[in-house]
N, C-alpha and C positions, 0 to 999 in steps of 0.2 A: 504494500500500500504506500502511495506517495504521501509526503508530508504536505501540509498546507502551503508552506513557503515554496516547496519544490513544485507544487501545482501552479503557484503564481508565476514562478520562473519559467516553467514550461509554456504557459499561456503567453508570456511576454516573448519568449523565443519564437513561438509560432507566429506571433504578430510581426516580429522582425522578418521572418522568412516570407510572410505574405506580402510585405511591402518592398521586399528586396529588389533592388535594381542596380543601376550603375553607381548610385550615389550613396556615400556614407559621410557623415559630418567629419571634418578634418580640422586640425589645429592650424593648417595652412590658410584657412579662410578667416575672414573677419568673424569674431564671436557673435553668435546669434544673428547671422545674416539671414536673408529671406529663404535661402535654400535649406539652412539648418532648421529654421522655424517650420518650414513646410514638411521636412522629414519628421520632426517630432510631432507635429500635428497629425500627420497620417499614421504614425506609429501609435499614438494615443487613441485615435479613433478606431484603428484595427484592434487594439488590445481590448477596448471597451466592447466592440462588436463580438469578439470571441467570448468574453465573459458573459455577455447577455445571451449568447447562443447556448453556452453550457448551462446557464440558469434555466433557460427554456426547456432544454433536454431533461433536466432534473424535475422540473415542474410536470412535464409530460409523463415521466415515469411514475411520479406520485399520483397523478390522475388516473393512470392505467389500473390502479387497484392496490389494495392493501397487501401487506406481507402475509402470505398464506403458507408458511412453512409448517408442515405437520409436526415436525420434531421441535421440542421446546428449545433445545440448544441451537438448532439452525435458525429458529425465529429470533432468538436473542442475538445471535451473530449478525443477522440481517438488520435488526433494529439498531445495533451498534454502528454498522456500516452507514445506515441512513442518517444517524445522528452526526457522524463525522462529515458526511456529504452536506448536510444542512448547515453545519457550522462553517464549512468551507464556503458555501454560497453566501452566508451572512458576511463573512470576511470579504468576499469579492464584492458584495453590495457596498460595503464601506470603501473599497478600493475604487469603485465607479465614481463615488463622490470626489475622491482625490484626483481621478483622471479628469473629471469635469472641471475641477479647480485648475488643473494644469492647462487645460484647453482655454479656460478663461484668461489665465496669465499670458498665454501666447497672444490672444487677441488684444490684451491690454499692454503688451510690450514689456511685461515683467518676467517672462519665462527665462529660466537659465541664470537668474541672479538670486543670491541669498536674501531671504526675507529679513534676516537679522543684520548682516553686514553690508549688503548691497553689492558684494563682490561676485564675480562669475563663479558658478557652481562647478563648471568644468564639463567637457564633453564626455570624459570617461565615466564620471558619476551619473550623468544624465542618460548615458547609454545603458548603464546597469540598472538605474532606477529613474525612469523618465518623470516620475511624479515628485522627485526630490525638490525640497523648498529651501534647503540650507546646504552650505558647504560642509565637507566632512568635519572640519574643525568646529564649526558652529553647532553641528549636530552632536558631536562628542561633548561639547561644553553643555549643551542642553540636557543630554542624558545624564551627565554628572550631577547637574543641579537637580534634576528629577529624582535621582537616586538619593541624594542628600536629603531632600525634602521628604522622601518616602521613609527614610531611616529615622527621621526625627519623631 
């Protein structure tokens, strides 16, 4: 069974393959030029489309009928699998909100820049996590503050 994060990465990789062409963002270009913005816009839209498609498949399977395993152990296993599937879909529902936010930042000209420092996030980070809103350093500082406040 795949992990939730693994599933998320797989869907993103599938989205990258779906929009694959001759273009990949490069450091040789001006940061967040029109070509880069278009690439990330298409990537985010494809990622969202794939997530919605998977959610629709899950919904269809749920509508096809309840779990009818005659053996109690098989039924318990199936219910556990469905629980994991539904938690995954809930996580992806939240991911769609982040994708929509990233698409909105593209339209507003804020995509690719840290919401804390205003510095460029970097093409490497955006390729790995297109919904990133902070540089690695700002994210690490944020997580440290979060951990300290949680520990108090």
